Biopython code that builds the backbone (N, CA, C, O; Angstrom):
import numpy as np
from Bio.PDB.StructureBuilder import StructureBuilder

atoms = [
    (1, "MET", "N", (5.991, 25.913, -7.248)),
    (1, "MET", "CA", (6.623, 25.070, -7.313)),
    (1, "MET", "C", (6.020, 23.474, -7.747)),
    (1, "MET", "O", (4.822, 23.255, -7.570)),
    (2, "TYR", "N", (6.560, 22.818, -8.092)),
    (2, "TYR", "CA", (6.041, 21.780, -8.737)),
    (2, "TYR", "C", (6.799, 20.601, -8.371)),
    (2, "TYR", "O", (8.019, 20.754, -8.303)),
    (3, "GLU", "N", (6.265, 19.316, -8.091)),
    (3, "GLU", "CA", (6.988, 17.845, -7.895)),
    (3, "GLU", "C", (6.213, 16.890, -8.610)),
    (3, "GLU", "O", (5.050, 16.876, -9.014)),
    (4, "MET", "N", (7.367, 15.933, -8.668)),
    (4, "MET", "CA", (6.853, 14.815, -9.364)),
    (4, "MET", "C", (6.218, 13.506, -8.433)),
    (4, "MET", "O", (6.904, 13.051, -7.518)),
    (5, "GLN", "N", (4.932, 12.970, -8.721)),
    (5, "GLN", "CA", (4.428, 12.126, -7.596)),
    (5, "GLN", "C", (3.939, 10.774, -8.684)),
    (5, "GLN", "O", (3.609, 11.018, -9.845)),
    (6, "VAL", "N", (3.948, 9.405, -8.148)),
    (6, "VAL", "CA", (3.620, 8.651, -9.052)),
    (6, "VAL", "C", (2.111, 8.066, -8.153)),
    (6, "VAL", "O", (1.784, 8.123, -6.968)),
    (7, "GLY", "N", (1.564, 7.605, -9.179)),
    (7, "GLY", "CA", (-0.015, 7.491, -9.251)),
    (7, "GLY", "C", (-0.314, 6.815, -10.419)),
    (7, "GLY", "O", (0.527, 6.683, -11.308)),
    (8, "GLU", "N", (-1.721, 6.262, -10.519)),
    (8, "GLU", "CA", (-2.105, 5.688, -11.370)),
    (8, "GLU", "C", (-2.514, 6.411, -12.626)),
    (8, "GLU", "O", (-3.124, 7.480, -12.619)),
    (9, "ALA", "N", (-2.169, 5.812, -13.616)),
    (9, "ALA", "CA", (-2.320, 6.326, -15.286)),
    (9, "ALA", "C", (-3.613, 7.183, -15.381)),
    (9, "ALA", "O", (-4.495, 7.078, -14.528)),
    (10, "VAL", "N", (-3.693, 7.891, -16.258)),
    (10, "VAL", "CA", (-5.050, 8.125, -16.296)),
    (10, "VAL", "C", (-6.436, 7.241, -17.350)),
    (10, "VAL", "O", (-7.635, 7.470, -17.508)),
    (11, "THR", "N", (-5.330, 6.019, -17.972)),
    (11, "THR", "CA", (-5.750, 5.002, -18.333)),
    (11, "THR", "C", (-6.200, 3.945, -17.616)),
    (11, "THR", "O", (-6.922, 3.045, -18.047)),
    (12, "GLY", "N", (-5.721, 4.071, -16.401)),
    (12, "GLY", "CA", (-6.289, 3.155, -15.033)),
    (12, "GLY", "C", (-5.350, 2.211, -15.401)),
    (12, "GLY", "O", (-5.765, 1.148, -14.939)),
    (13, "THR", "N", (-4.124, 1.991, -16.087)),
    (13, "THR", "CA", (-3.472, 0.480, -16.452)),
    (13, "THR", "C", (-2.024, 1.301, -16.078)),
    (13, "THR", "O", (-1.546, 2.150, -16.830)),
    (14, "GLY", "N", (-1.389, 0.878, -14.726)),
    (14, "GLY", "CA", (-0.434, 0.601, -14.454)),
    (14, "GLY", "C", (0.216, 2.413, -13.897)),
    (14, "GLY", "O", (-0.526, 3.394, -13.842)),
    (15, "LEU", "N", (1.511, 2.428, -13.601)),
    (15, "LEU", "CA", (1.772, 3.486, -12.740)),
    (15, "LEU", "C", (2.593, 4.542, -13.470)),
    (15, "LEU", "O", (3.512, 4.091, -14.153)),
    (16, "VAL", "N", (2.432, 5.882, -13.452)),
    (16, "VAL", "CA", (3.254, 6.764, -14.115)),
    (16, "VAL", "C", (3.712, 8.246, -13.059)),
    (16, "VAL", "O", (3.050, 8.708, -12.129)),
    (17, "TRP", "N", (4.598, 8.571, -13.412)),
    (17, "TRP", "CA", (4.663, 10.309, -12.617)),
    (17, "TRP", "C", (4.010, 11.187, -13.312)),
    (17, "TRP", "O", (4.058, 11.252, -14.540)),
    (18, "HIS", "N", (3.299, 11.985, -12.522)),
    (18, "HIS", "CA", (2.419, 12.952, -12.631)),
    (18, "HIS", "C", (2.847, 14.108, -11.975)),
    (18, "HIS", "O", (3.288, 13.874, -10.850)),
    (19, "VAL", "N", (2.859, 15.336, -12.332)),
    (19, "VAL", "CA", (3.086, 16.596, -12.051)),
    (19, "VAL", "C", (2.094, 17.339, -10.843)),
    (19, "VAL", "O", (0.918, 17.490, -11.176)),
    (20, "VAL", "N", (2.426, 17.738, -9.681)),
    (20, "VAL", "CA", (1.824, 18.094, -8.631)),
    (20, "VAL", "C", (2.081, 19.432, -8.540)),
    (20, "VAL", "O", (3.295, 19.614, -8.439)),
    (21, "ALA", "N", (1.572, 20.248, -8.534)),
    (21, "ALA", "CA", (1.587, 22.071, -7.585)),
    (21, "ALA", "C", (1.724, 21.778, -5.943)),
    (21, "ALA", "O", (1.021, 20.980, -5.323)),
    (22, "HIS", "N", (2.453, 22.344, -5.559)),
    (22, "HIS", "CA", (2.916, 22.050, -4.087)),
    (22, "HIS", "C", (1.457, 22.310, -3.315)),
    (22, "HIS", "O", (1.103, 21.784, -2.260)),
    (23, "ASP", "N", (0.762, 23.194, -4.065)),
    (23, "ASP", "CA", (-0.571, 23.700, -3.019)),
    (23, "ASP", "C", (-2.022, 23.090, -3.543)),
    (23, "ASP", "O", (-3.159, 23.469, -3.266)),
    (24, "ARG", "N", (-1.560, 21.971, -4.429)),
    (24, "ARG", "CA", (-2.846, 21.631, -4.860)),
    (24, "ARG", "C", (-3.013, 19.869, -4.184)),
    (24, "ARG", "O", (-2.247, 19.118, -3.582)),
    (25, "LEU", "N", (-4.221, 19.783, -4.602)),
    (25, "LEU", "CA", (-4.731, 17.832, -4.008)),
    (25, "LEU", "C", (-4.895, 17.428, -5.160)),
    (25, "LEU", "O", (-5.744, 16.536, -5.137)),
    (26, "ALA", "N", (-4.508, 17.625, -6.209)),
    (26, "ALA", "CA", (-4.712, 16.746, -7.832)),
    (26, "ALA", "C", (-3.324, 16.816, -8.340)),
    (26, "ALA", "O", (-2.383, 17.489, -7.920)),
    (27, "THR", "N", (-3.397, 15.883, -9.448)),
    (27, "THR", "CA", (-2.428, 16.240, -10.278)),
    (27, "THR", "C", (-3.013, 17.316, -11.544)),
    (27, "THR", "O", (-4.146, 17.766, -11.710)),
    (28, "LEU", "N", (-1.800, 17.512, -12.313)),
    (28, "LEU", "CA", (-2.355, 19.093, -13.207)),
    (28, "LEU", "C", (-3.150, 18.182, -14.042)),
    (28, "LEU", "O", (-3.998, 18.836, -14.650)),
    (29, "CYS", "N", (-3.219, 16.646, -14.366)),
    (29, "CYS", "CA", (-4.183, 16.394, -15.367)),
    (29, "CYS", "C", (-5.514, 16.278, -14.724)),
    (29, "CYS", "O", (-6.517, 16.186, -15.432)),
    (30, "GLY", "N", (-5.598, 16.276, -13.315)),
    (30, "GLY", "CA", (-6.828, 16.010, -12.572)),
    (30, "GLY", "C", (-7.055, 14.741, -12.031)),
    (30, "GLY", "O", (-8.147, 14.396, -11.578)),
    (31, "ARG", "N", (-6.155, 14.106, -12.060)),
    (31, "ARG", "CA", (-6.194, 13.115, -10.875)),
    (31, "ARG", "C", (-5.950, 13.127, -9.633)),
    (31, "ARG", "O", (-4.774, 13.314, -9.320)),
    (32, "PRO", "N", (-7.002, 12.927, -8.496)),
    (32, "PRO", "CA", (-6.881, 13.127, -7.397)),
    (32, "PRO", "C", (-5.388, 12.176, -6.914)),
    (32, "PRO", "O", (-5.044, 11.087, -7.375)),
    (33, "LEU", "N", (-4.643, 13.053, -5.782)),
    (33, "LEU", "CA", (-3.564, 12.314, -5.124)),
    (33, "LEU", "C", (-4.071, 10.662, -4.419)),
    (33, "LEU", "O", (-5.215, 10.385, -4.057)),
    (34, "GLN", "N", (-3.121, 9.937, -4.381)),
    (34, "GLN", "CA", (-3.150, 8.688, -3.798)),
    (34, "GLN", "C", (-2.127, 8.593, -2.851)),
    (34, "GLN", "O", (-1.085, 9.224, -3.027)),
    (35, "PRO", "N", (-2.286, 7.897, -1.886)),
    (35, "PRO", "CA", (-1.218, 7.392, -0.625)),
    (35, "PRO", "C", (-0.055, 7.326, -1.544)),
    (35, "PRO", "O", (-0.163, 7.269, -2.768)),
    (36, "ALA", "N", (1.270, 7.339, -0.765)),
    (36, "ALA", "CA", (2.488, 6.870, -1.457)),
    (36, "ALA", "C", (2.564, 5.635, -1.496)),
    (36, "ALA", "O", (2.371, 4.795, -0.617)),
    (37, "ARG", "N", (3.010, 5.492, -3.111)),
    (37, "ARG", "CA", (3.223, 3.775, -3.772)),
    (37, "ARG", "C", (4.587, 3.724, -3.846)),
    (37, "ARG", "O", (5.358, 4.648, -3.588)),
    (38, "SER", "N", (4.809, 2.842, -4.132)),
    (38, "SER", "CA", (6.510, 2.222, -4.506)),
    (38, "SER", "C", (6.636, 3.289, -5.944)),
    (38, "SER", "O", (5.946, 2.965, -6.910)),
    (39, "PRO", "N", (7.303, 4.241, -6.031)),
    (39, "PRO", "CA", (7.845, 4.837, -7.141)),
    (39, "PRO", "C", (8.455, 3.832, -8.469)),
    (39, "PRO", "O", (8.995, 4.379, -9.430)),
    (40, "VAL", "N", (8.336, 2.671, -8.415)),
    (40, "VAL", "CA", (8.864, 1.927, -9.379)),
    (40, "VAL", "C", (8.137, 2.163, -10.836)),
    (40, "VAL", "O", (7.148, 1.533, -11.212)),
    (41, "THR", "N", (8.864, 3.271, -11.643)),
    (41, "THR", "CA", (7.908, 3.400, -13.030)),
    (41, "THR", "C", (8.857, 4.196, -13.990)),
    (41, "THR", "O", (9.674, 4.830, -13.322)),
    (42, "ASP", "N", (9.011, 4.362, -15.290)),
    (42, "ASP", "CA", (9.548, 4.525, -16.157)),
    (42, "ASP", "C", (8.980, 5.628, -17.141)),
    (42, "ASP", "O", (9.502, 6.336, -18.002)),
    (43, "HIS", "N", (7.282, 5.432, -16.501)),
    (43, "HIS", "CA", (6.762, 6.355, -17.529)),
    (43, "HIS", "C", (6.420, 7.629, -16.961)),
    (43, "HIS", "O", (6.791, 7.974, -15.840)),
    (44, "HIS", "N", (5.535, 8.509, -17.920)),
    (44, "HIS", "CA", (5.248, 9.623, -17.356)),
    (44, "HIS", "C", (3.818, 10.180, -18.223)),
    (44, "HIS", "O", (3.600, 10.192, -19.435)),
    (45, "CYS", "N", (2.989, 10.614, -17.096)),
    (45, "CYS", "CA", (1.522, 11.341, -17.353)),
    (45, "CYS", "C", (1.355, 12.171, -18.752)),
    (45, "CYS", "O", (1.235, 13.370, -18.500)),
    (46, "LEU", "N", (1.325, 11.975, -19.727)),
    (46, "LEU", "CA", (1.405, 12.442, -20.811)),
    (46, "LEU", "C", (0.541, 14.276, -20.620)),
    (46, "LEU", "O", (0.981, 15.371, -20.971)),
    (47, "PRO", "N", (-0.633, 13.953, -20.008)),
    (47, "PRO", "CA", (-1.585, 15.230, -20.165)),
    (47, "PRO", "C", (-0.991, 15.803, -19.164)),
    (47, "PRO", "O", (-1.069, 17.008, -19.406)),
    (48, "CYS", "N", (-0.253, 15.599, -17.839)),
    (48, "CYS", "CA", (0.465, 16.651, -16.805)),
    (48, "CYS", "C", (1.729, 17.147, -17.446)),
    (48, "CYS", "O", (2.119, 18.267, -17.117)),
    (49, "MET", "N", (2.341, 16.529, -18.224)),
    (49, "MET", "CA", (3.575, 17.144, -18.993)),
    (49, "MET", "C", (3.156, 17.982, -19.719)),
    (49, "MET", "O", (3.613, 19.117, -19.585)),
    (50, "ALA", "N", (2.251, 17.753, -20.634)),
    (50, "ALA", "CA", (1.759, 18.661, -21.440)),
    (50, "ALA", "C", (1.384, 19.972, -20.789)),
    (50, "ALA", "O", (1.833, 21.069, -21.121)),
    (51, "SER", "N", (0.376, 19.700, -19.674)),
    (51, "SER", "CA", (-0.089, 21.072, -19.068)),
    (51, "SER", "C", (0.978, 21.787, -18.343)),
    (51, "SER", "O", (0.800, 22.971, -18.055)),
    (52, "PHE", "N", (2.227, 21.096, -17.972)),
    (52, "PHE", "CA", (3.395, 21.375, -17.178)),
    (52, "PHE", "C", (4.090, 22.433, -18.287)),
    (52, "PHE", "O", (4.227, 23.605, -17.934)),
    (53, "GLN", "N", (4.450, 22.092, -19.390)),
    (53, "GLN", "CA", (4.812, 22.488, -20.252)),
    (53, "GLN", "C", (4.144, 23.640, -20.607)),
    (53, "GLN", "O", (4.910, 24.487, -21.068)),
    (54, "GLU", "N", (3.148, 23.926, -20.563)),
    (54, "GLU", "CA", (2.184, 25.366, -20.847)),
    (54, "GLU", "C", (2.525, 26.449, -19.943)),
    (54, "GLU", "O", (2.763, 27.643, -20.122)),
    (55, "LEU", "N", (2.459, 25.313, -18.398)),
    (55, "LEU", "CA", (3.050, 26.630, -17.099)),
    (55, "LEU", "C", (4.169, 27.041, -17.567)),
    (55, "LEU", "O", (4.260, 28.262, -17.448)),
    (56, "MET", "N", (5.116, 26.533, -18.077)),
    (56, "MET", "CA", (6.564, 26.946, -18.081)),
    (56, "MET", "C", (6.702, 27.898, -19.509)),
    (56, "MET", "O", (7.537, 28.800, -19.584)),
    (57, "ARG", "N", (5.800, 27.575, -20.580)),
    (57, "ARG", "CA", (5.555, 28.488, -21.230)),
    (57, "ARG", "C", (5.514, 30.031, -20.892)),
    (57, "ARG", "O", (6.145, 30.947, -21.420)),
    (58, "GLY", "N", (4.626, 30.057, -19.898)),
    (58, "GLY", "CA", (3.556, 31.510, -19.523)),
    (58, "GLY", "C", (2.992, 32.100, -20.834)),
    (58, "GLY", "O", (3.291, 31.784, -21.986)),
    (59, "PRO", "N", (2.238, 32.893, -20.468)),
    (59, "PRO", "CA", (1.305, 33.825, -21.157)),
    (59, "PRO", "C", (1.981, 34.250, -22.236)),
    (59, "PRO", "O", (2.977, 34.917, -21.957)),
    (60, "ALA", "N", (1.714, 34.040, -23.654)),
    (60, "ALA", "CA", (2.176, 34.610, -24.876)),
    (60, "ALA", "C", (2.531, 36.059, -24.793)),
    (60, "ALA", "O", (1.784, 36.967, -24.431)),
    (61, "GLY", "N", (3.948, 36.160, -25.233)),
    (61, "GLY", "CA", (4.519, 37.841, -25.178)),
    (61, "GLY", "C", (4.902, 38.439, -24.045)),
    (61, "GLY", "O", (5.271, 39.612, -23.994)),
    (62, "SER", "N", (4.813, 37.410, -22.760)),
    (62, "SER", "CA", (5.009, 38.154, -21.552)),
    (62, "SER", "C", (6.732, 38.089, -21.455)),
    (62, "SER", "O", (7.376, 37.701, -22.430)),
    (63, "THR", "N", (7.234, 38.401, -20.504)),
    (63, "THR", "CA", (8.644, 38.138, -19.994)),
    (63, "THR", "C", (8.689, 37.691, -18.838)),
    (63, "THR", "O", (7.657, 37.839, -18.183)),
    (64, "GLU", "N", (9.868, 36.991, -18.162)),
    (64, "GLU", "CA", (9.954, 36.914, -16.905)),
    (64, "GLU", "C", (10.146, 38.278, -16.038)),
    (64, "GLU", "O", (10.561, 37.841, -14.964)),
    (65, "ALA", "N", (10.083, 39.417, -15.945)),
    (65, "ALA", "CA", (10.056, 40.556, -15.564)),
    (65, "ALA", "C", (8.199, 41.167, -15.538)),
    (65, "ALA", "O", (7.666, 42.211, -15.160)),
    (66, "GLY", "N", (7.792, 40.138, -16.027)),
    (66, "GLY", "CA", (6.502, 40.908, -16.283)),
    (66, "GLY", "C", (5.886, 41.509, -17.379)),
    (66, "GLY", "O", (4.817, 41.107, -17.838)),
    (67, "THR", "N", (6.550, 42.507, -17.843)),
    (67, "THR", "CA", (6.179, 43.074, -18.465)),
    (67, "THR", "C", (5.771, 42.621, -20.228)),
    (67, "THR", "O", (5.274, 43.458, -20.981)),
]
sb = StructureBuilder()
sb.init_structure("model")
sb.init_model(0)
sb.init_chain("A")
sb.init_seg("    ")
for serial, (resi, resn, name, xyz) in enumerate(atoms, 1):
    if name == "N":
        sb.init_residue(resn, " ", resi, " ")
    sb.init_atom(name, np.array(xyz, "f"), 0.0, 1.0, " ", f" {name:<3s}", serial, name[0])
structure = sb.get_structure()
């Protein structure tokens, strides 16, 4: 399961939404989780979103049943 959390952008300029796996202490782009902040942003972390997209695609040629 994945969730979205607001954190500092990879560039260090402003806040963005990051993707975080529920069992991890860092975002998919490798940023450490920070204490909760006010989630006032429309921006998303592009490295996190690209990683999440690849995770949702799964391995090439596989199916949901794992065959």
